[in-house]
N, C-alpha and C positions, 0 to 999 in steps of 0.2 A: 670556432667551429665552422667549418666548411658550411655552406648550403648541402642539405642531404636528400637521399634521395627521392625521399615524400615530399620535401617543397617542391622539388623539381619536378616530381609527377603531378603534383595536385597543380601547379601552376601551366602546366603545359595540356591539362585538359580543356576542349572545346566540345560544347554539342557539333554533332554530326550535320553536316549541309544540307541533308535531306531533311534532317527534322527540324530544322531552322524553317527552312520552305514551307515544309506544310503547317508549322504557327501561323507563319505571314501571309499565309492563304487563308487561316481561320479569321484573322484579323480584318484581312479586304473581305472576305464574305459578309463579315458583321456591317462591315464602313457602307457598302452595296446598299446594303439593308437599312443603313440609319440607324441601327441601335447602338446600345452603348455595351461594350465589353469589359466583362471585370478583371483587373488584374490577376486577381486568383486565377483566373484561366488561365493567361499567358503564365505565370509563373508553374504552372501543374506541366505545360508543353517545355519550358526550358528546364527543371526539375528530371523530366523523366527525360529528356535527351543527353542530362548530364550521367544521369546514373548508368544510362547504355553506354556512351563514351566511357566510364567507370571501369565497366564491367569488363567491356574489350577490353583496356588498356589492362587491365590485373590478368586478362586472360594470356593477350602477349609477352608481360615481362615478370611475370608472376605476382604471386598475392604478397611475396614477402619482401617484395620492392617497396609495399604501400604499408608493412607492417614490420622494420628492421627489426632484428635482434638485437638486443641490449647485451654490452659486455661480449662482444663476439671472438673473447679467447681464453683460454683455461689458465690456470694457474698453479704449477707446485712448487712446493717448498719442502727442498731434501724428499722427493720423491712422492710427497704427501699434497694427495688434492686440496686445494683450498676452497673452502663452502662458507658459508655463510651461518650454519648450523652450530654443532659445537667445535671447541677448540678440540685441534690434533695434535700429538705428541710430535714435534720434529726434529729433535736434537735433543744432547744432554753434555751440558760441560762444568767442568772442574772450576770453580772459582778463583777469582784472585790469585794468580800466579805470582806475589810477590811486587804485583802493580799498585803499591800504597805509597800516598806520598802524604807527609805534614807540615804545615806553618803555623806558626803561632797557635797553636793550640787546633788547630783546623785540621781536621782528615780528609783525604782524596783517594776512592777508589776506584782504580781504572777496571774495566772488564771488555772485553772483546770477544766475538764470537761468530761463529763463519755458516753461511748460509750458502745451498746454492738451491734459486730461484728459477722455476724454467717456464716459458713461455710458450702455449703452445696456441698456435690459430693461422689463418691461411693470408696471407699478401702484407703481413708484418713488414714493414718498413724501418722503423725505429721503436729502442724500447731504451727508456731514460725511466732513474730510481728516484724519489724523493721523500721526504719525509720528516719525523719531530722528535725533539728532545735525545737525538744519535748522532752519530757524526758517520758518516760512509767512510771507511777505510780506503778501501778496494772497491770496484764495480768493474769487473771483465768477464769477457765469452770464455769459458775453461772447455778447451778443446782436451782435457781430459779423459781418457777413454775410462772411469769412473764417476766421468759427470753426465748425468743425463743430455742427449740433443736438444741444444739452444738454451742450454743452462748458463745462468752469469753466478761466477763464484762471487761469495759477496760477506767482507767483513767491517760486522758492526761495531763499533764503540760506544760505550756510555760511560760516565761518570755519576758517581756518588758521593756528593760535597756535602761534609756534615755543616758547611755555612749557607746551604742552599735551602733558603724556607719554604721551596714550593716541595720540598721532600715533605713527608711526614715526619714528626718527630721520632715517631718509633722508631722508621727506617734510619734515621741520622745517628740514633742511640744508639744502635745493632752495627753500624759501622765502626764507631767508637770502640764497640765491645768486640767485635771482632778483631780490629788494631791490635787491641791490647791482648787479646788470644793469644793469638798469633806469639806477639809480643814474649807475652809467660811464659809460653811452652820452646822456646827458643834461649830463654835467660836474658832477655831483655827488658829495658827499663820499659814498664808502662805508662802510659800517657795519662789515666785517671786517678786519684787522686782514692784510696780503698776501694779498687776494681778486685774484684772476688771471681776468680775464675771455678771456682766450686761453682756459682749458681748460672753458671755459661753452657747455654746448651745451643749446640753448631746447626741444628736443623732447624730449630724454631729460628736462631737468628737469622740465617743466611737465609730463610725466604720472606724475611720481614723486608731484606733488602732487597731481593728482586723481584719479589709483587710489584714495590713502589716502582722500581725501574721498569718494568714490563709493562707496568697500565699505562704509562704516556709514551708509549714509545709506538710509533704507525709507522709503516713502509708503504709508499704509494708506487705503484708501476704502473707506468704511462707509456700506450703503446699508440704508435702511428700509423697508420695502414698506408698502403701503396696509392690509394684515391685522395690522401689527406687528412680523414679524419682520423679523431684519436679516442678513446676509448681508456678509462683506468678502472682499475682495483685497489682500494686499501688492505693491506696486510696488517692486524693487529697480534697482539703477542700476551702469553701470560707466564707465570710461575706457575707449574704443575705441580710441582712438588720436591723434597728433597728429598736425598739416600743417605742415612744418619749413618750407614757406615763405607759408601763409595766418595762423600760426601758431593756428588755430581748433582748439579740442579738440571731440573728436568725442562724443556722450555718447549711450549705448545703455540699454537697460532691458527687463526681462522679470520675468514673476510669481513670485514667492519662492516 
């Protein structure tokens, strides 16, 4: 992190020459009278002089330089402003468009969803993205008329693997059941012996999977400004619901 304005400001503060001279005159006055001057007296002069310098400097460069604003940029996901309050719905997706893979009884389910992340602020030089438990499949500035100015279109890929013990067992079982449900409907062999499609509940099953996936996903947005300073914010997600009629998964987001 580069040296900030507060550090530079404090390092540059010196007591005015006139105040220092006044303090020295007091010391000399006491010396001429062969009296002992207390250090607290000197400290009072130095502190007072420094306060005068700070107030004068604050007037010249503005108090905001001494109290820099935190996170000086705004984040929007699909035009929804991100705050640290409640989750806000940002998109809906149709899960699993045939992206199932099997091997030796193991089931992998891949899901990709697209977000337009808009970064708003002054004198921004560069924006980079990072995060956990997903892959950034594509990050690019989008010039499409439908995309807000300054937005980045991001395709995020997630993987639910029944062999991944970091996922709750309920979510891994839901992946197996969802795979067999699709096979059953298509007239294909099911993976699990004794699978009963009559007990399958689509909304409950899918929510279990996407709760587990989104609960461990975070997207960090790192902004570099023209002066070299950097600030970052992290977006977290949740599955806010599944429509049993359309099958759409509602995705919500907020700042961590």
